[in-house]
FIDOLO-184791 format. One line per field, with one value per residue (C-alpha): residue in three letters; x, y, z. Coordinates in Angstrom, 3 decimals, decimal comma, always signed. Example, Ala and Ser with C-alpha at 12.3 -4.5 7.8 and 13.67 -1.06 7.14 Angstrom:
2
residu = ALA	SER
xx = +12,300	+13,670
yy = -4,500	-1,060
zz = +7,800	+7,140
//
This chain:
245
residu = MET	HIS	PRO	LEU	ILE	ALA	ARG	PHE	LEU	SER	LEU	GLU	ALA	ALA	ARG	GLU	THR	PHE	ARG	LYS	GLU	LYS	ALA	GLY	GLU	PRO	LEU	ASP	SER	GLU	GLU	GLN	LEU	PHE	THR	ALA	ALA	ALA	ALA	ALA	HIS	PRO	GLN	GLN	ARG	ALA	GLU	VAL	LEU	GLY	VAL	THR	GLY	ARG	LYS	LEU	ALA	SER	ASP	VAL	GLN	ALA	SER	LEU	VAL	LEU	LEU	ALA	THR	HIS	THR	ALA	ALA	ARG	ALA	ILE	ALA	GLN	ASP	PRO	LYS	LEU	SER	SER	VAL	THR	ALA	LYS	ALA	ARG	GLU	ALA	LEU	THR	SER	GLU	GLY	ALA	SER	GLU	GLU	GLU	SER	GLU	ALA	PHE	ILE	ALA	ALA	ILE	LEU	LEU	GLU	GLU	ALA	PHE	GLY	TYR	GLU	GLU	GLU	ILE	ASP	THR	PHE	ASP	ALA	SER	PHE	VAL	GLU	GLU	ALA	LEU	HIS	GLU	VAL	PRO	ALA	LEU	ALA	ALA	LEU	THR	ARG	GLU	GLY	VAL	ASP	ALA	MET	MET	LEU	LYS	PHE	SER	GLN	LYS	GLY	ALA	THR	ASP	ALA	GLU	ARG	THR	ALA	ARG	ALA	HIS	ILE	ALA	LYS	SER	LEU	PHE	ASP	ILE	ALA	TRP	SER	GLU	GLY	PRO	ALA	PRO	ILE	ASN	PRO	GLU	HIS	MET	ASP	THR	LEU	VAL	GLU	SER	GLU	ILE	ALA	ASP	GLN	SER	GLU	GLU	ILE	GLN	GLU	ALA	ARG	LEU	ARG	ALA	THR	VAL	GLU	LEU	LEU	GLN	LEU	LEU	SER	GLN	GLN	GLY	LEU	ILE	GLY	PRO	MET	ARG	LEU	THR	ARG	LEU	ARG	ALA	GLN	ILE	GLY	ASP	GLU	ASP	ALA
xx = +172,893	+172,604	+174,048	+170,756	+168,868	+171,383	+171,106	+167,327	+166,545	+167,456	+164,318	+166,391	+167,866	+164,468	+162,771	+165,679	+165,347	+161,634	+162,408	+164,861	+162,379	+159,629	+161,993	+163,083	+166,683	+168,908	+168,744	+171,611	+171,012	+170,286	+167,797	+166,078	+165,625	+164,246	+161,718	+160,635	+160,046	+158,153	+155,983	+154,947	+154,029	+152,181	+150,886	+154,394	+155,629	+152,955	+153,812	+157,462	+156,526	+154,262	+151,119	+148,905	+147,665	+149,180	+152,149	+153,296	+157,056	+156,566	+154,470	+157,141	+159,882	+157,942	+157,394	+161,099	+162,009	+159,614	+160,793	+164,469	+164,229	+162,254	+164,874	+167,573	+165,521	+165,550	+169,269	+170,347	+168,595	+171,362	+174,192	+176,690	+176,988	+173,287	+171,395	+171,208	+170,061	+167,624	+166,105	+165,737	+164,080	+161,605	+160,890	+160,240	+157,824	+155,909	+155,703	+153,911	+151,375	+152,988	+152,517	+155,495	+154,696	+154,531	+157,793	+159,554	+158,141	+159,451	+162,955	+162,758	+161,992	+165,258	+167,148	+165,286	+166,381	+169,998	+169,892	+168,038	+167,431	+170,531	+171,965	+175,534	+176,272	+177,770	+179,090	+179,141	+176,483	+176,466	+175,979	+176,855	+174,003	+171,556	+172,771	+172,202	+168,744	+167,818	+168,921	+166,358	+163,483	+162,727	+162,352	+160,187	+158,049	+157,406	+156,375	+152,656	+150,406	+150,312	+154,101	+154,365	+151,911	+153,796	+157,128	+155,670	+154,224	+157,430	+159,509	+157,297	+157,237	+161,034	+161,255	+162,753	+160,220	+156,667	+158,049	+160,343	+157,562	+155,292	+157,987	+158,766	+155,113	+154,529	+157,597	+157,037	+153,432	+154,293	+157,202	+155,319	+152,313	+154,581	+156,777	+154,515	+151,046	+150,927	+152,899	+156,467	+159,085	+162,630	+162,635	+164,276	+165,404	+162,079	+160,316	+162,747	+162,330	+158,546	+158,856	+161,105	+158,979	+155,651	+156,516	+159,757	+160,726	+158,038	+158,032	+159,597	+163,289	+162,520	+160,117	+162,451	+165,286	+163,074	+161,629	+164,988	+166,445	+163,449	+163,912	+167,545	+166,644	+163,844	+166,173	+168,634	+165,879	+164,842	+168,477	+168,638	+165,512	+167,137	+164,704	+167,436	+170,975	+174,113	+174,623	+170,981	+171,098	+174,099	+172,494	+169,150	+170,779	+172,821	+169,627	+168,148	+171,367	+172,544	+176,168	+177,060	+175,971
yy = +10,297	+7,495	+8,589	+7,925	+10,157	+12,912	+12,366	+12,282	+15,062	+17,241	+18,165	+18,556	+15,060	+13,533	+15,225	+14,448	+10,777	+10,859	+12,600	+9,872	+7,191	+8,741	+9,177	+5,563	+6,503	+4,081	+4,485	+3,669	+1,242	+4,024	+5,682	+2,329	+2,033	+5,557	+5,012	+1,729	+3,520	+6,243	+3,697	+2,370	+5,904	+7,558	+10,469	+11,515	+10,949	+13,297	+15,855	+15,894	+16,189	+19,123	+17,604	+17,551	+21,101	+22,155	+24,516	+24,157	+23,710	+21,845	+19,189	+18,691	+18,498	+15,971	+13,849	+14,014	+12,887	+9,952	+8,816	+9,272	+7,320	+4,523	+4,396	+4,026	+1,328	-0,655	-0,004	-1,368	-4,630	-5,029	-3,690	-6,469	-5,232	-4,583	-6,988	-9,835	-7,749	-5,865	-9,144	-10,326	-7,062	-7,297	-10,937	-10,086	-7,324	-9,350	-12,350	-10,104	-9,031	-5,993	-5,592	-5,225	-1,525	-1,130	-3,020	-0,778	+2,326	+1,054	+0,641	+3,953	+5,621	+4,251	+5,777	+9,048	+9,092	+8,424	+11,271	+13,937	+12,757	+14,116	+17,598	+16,743	+16,875	+13,706	+13,841	+10,082	+7,396	+5,877	+2,290	+0,950	+2,845	+1,679	-1,900	-1,678	-0,188	-2,999	-5,509	-3,912	-4,593	-8,269	-7,526	-4,490	-6,409	-9,198	-6,836	-7,036	-4,657	-7,202	-7,352	-3,586	-3,492	-6,244	-4,500	-1,207	-2,821	-4,675	-1,540	+0,618	-1,928	-1,999	+1,500	+1,560	+4,076	+5,157	+8,289	+6,254	+3,837	+6,757	+8,377	+5,105	+4,367	+7,876	+7,955	+4,473	+5,181	+8,593	+7,393	+4,383	+6,565	+8,994	+6,512	+3,510	+4,985	+3,321	+0,236	-0,391	+1,459	+2,698	+5,320	+8,427	+11,904	+13,491	+11,137	+12,070	+15,793	+15,426	+13,447	+16,042	+18,982	+17,477	+15,497	+16,788	+20,369	+22,286	+20,139	+20,858	+20,097	+17,013	+15,593	+16,486	+14,539	+11,538	+11,443	+11,952	+9,120	+6,952	+7,791	+6,692	+3,485	+2,770	+3,261	+0,868	-1,710	-1,368	-1,887	-5,061	-6,290	-5,740	-2,958	-0,297	-0,890	+0,458	+3,385	+4,419	+4,150	+6,488	+8,994	+9,031	+9,450	+12,346	+13,829	+14,229	+15,606	+12,477	+13,279	+9,586	+8,772
zz = +218,960	+216,451	+213,078	+211,281	+213,687	+212,996	+209,243	+208,933	+211,377	+208,426	+206,498	+203,352	+203,702	+204,352	+201,408	+199,088	+200,020	+199,232	+195,920	+194,967	+195,946	+193,802	+190,865	+191,058	+191,738	+193,685	+197,464	+199,775	+202,650	+205,135	+202,802	+202,318	+206,081	+206,208	+203,423	+205,030	+208,326	+206,493	+204,701	+208,110	+209,234	+206,322	+208,382	+209,401	+205,841	+204,525	+207,191	+206,172	+202,514	+203,345	+201,847	+204,936	+204,575	+207,890	+207,996	+211,608	+211,892	+215,181	+213,420	+210,786	+213,411	+215,486	+212,374	+211,506	+215,029	+214,853	+211,428	+212,307	+215,572	+213,923	+211,173	+213,818	+215,571	+212,329	+211,868	+215,233	+214,384	+211,789	+213,948	+214,829	+218,414	+219,020	+216,769	+219,289	+222,237	+219,987	+218,822	+222,421	+223,398	+220,518	+221,341	+224,980	+224,021	+221,453	+223,791	+226,276	+223,667	+222,028	+218,286	+215,962	+215,679	+219,467	+219,892	+217,404	+219,116	+222,467	+221,042	+219,200	+222,540	+223,935	+221,014	+221,520	+225,162	+224,223	+221,708	+223,685	+227,242	+228,966	+229,311	+228,450	+224,732	+223,301	+219,770	+219,305	+219,609	+223,101	+221,977	+225,426	+227,057	+224,381	+224,798	+228,539	+228,029	+225,659	+228,285	+230,635	+228,261	+229,076	+232,797	+232,047	+229,549	+232,038	+234,840	+235,629	+237,538	+240,338	+240,303	+240,531	+243,439	+245,274	+244,761	+245,969	+249,098	+249,930	+249,405	+251,625	+254,434	+254,709	+256,165	+259,667	+261,030	+260,263	+258,595	+256,359	+255,452	+254,574	+252,424	+250,676	+249,912	+248,621	+246,370	+244,963	+244,047	+242,613	+240,470	+239,130	+238,322	+236,462	+234,623	+234,167	+233,665	+230,237	+231,231	+232,408	+230,362	+231,042	+233,787	+232,369	+233,512	+232,579	+234,973	+237,731	+237,092	+237,303	+240,538	+242,149	+241,034	+242,056	+245,177	+246,694	+245,810	+247,725	+250,843	+254,214	+254,585	+256,646	+254,078	+251,225	+252,811	+253,529	+250,005	+248,304	+250,361	+249,477	+245,804	+245,816	+247,650	+245,184	+242,212	+243,838	+244,283	+240,642	+239,671	+241,765	+239,971	+236,564	+235,690	+235,686	+234,471	+236,211	+233,815	+234,035	+237,842	+238,005	+235,626	+237,427	+240,820	+239,469	+238,011	+241,485	+242,952	+244,751	+245,563	+245,866	+242,298
//
């Protein structure tokens, strides 16, 4: 988890920062990033401050998560190790028509995945995973609907038998519908869990084996295309129980 996500997930820390801002007290560099992120998201700012009229803890928590991850997204743009790859990711997104707000949300989602997307608890920030994920962004941003369809067709046709081709076509369409319904984005464990639950778990043993094999082969293809990095490939394969991951 990025340190700024950890810091500003605290309601007390967030409200104290807003208090200092209102009082005109000096803010440290991290607090300045947080207030800038909050200024760009007034609804979430109001939710955290408790001035929206709603009292749901879940709303406040969701707003804290959004503001904290967007703060971290701004921070990595200044990080010596991540600034260059972050800039390239933003440039790739904006060149394909994304707004600055959409680009930041895309990067914030990567930081959200690093923080909460995996079962194992990691005390430190996995900058290497985030760096890899940012390297995936240009290939994802450039992927068109036509490109996805062509990749899906080519993948399904490479099955050795009719059964394999059917399994490949089914898994490719299902995964892309799950993960890319709103446009190409990093494939994450939640996508894999949904795929397994909806398309694999309740099938016959024969179909399960064919679809699991197709899933692994599809992930490998996406890795070859630069749409999934090596660390993500290993994690996603492990997520579906692939013993060779």
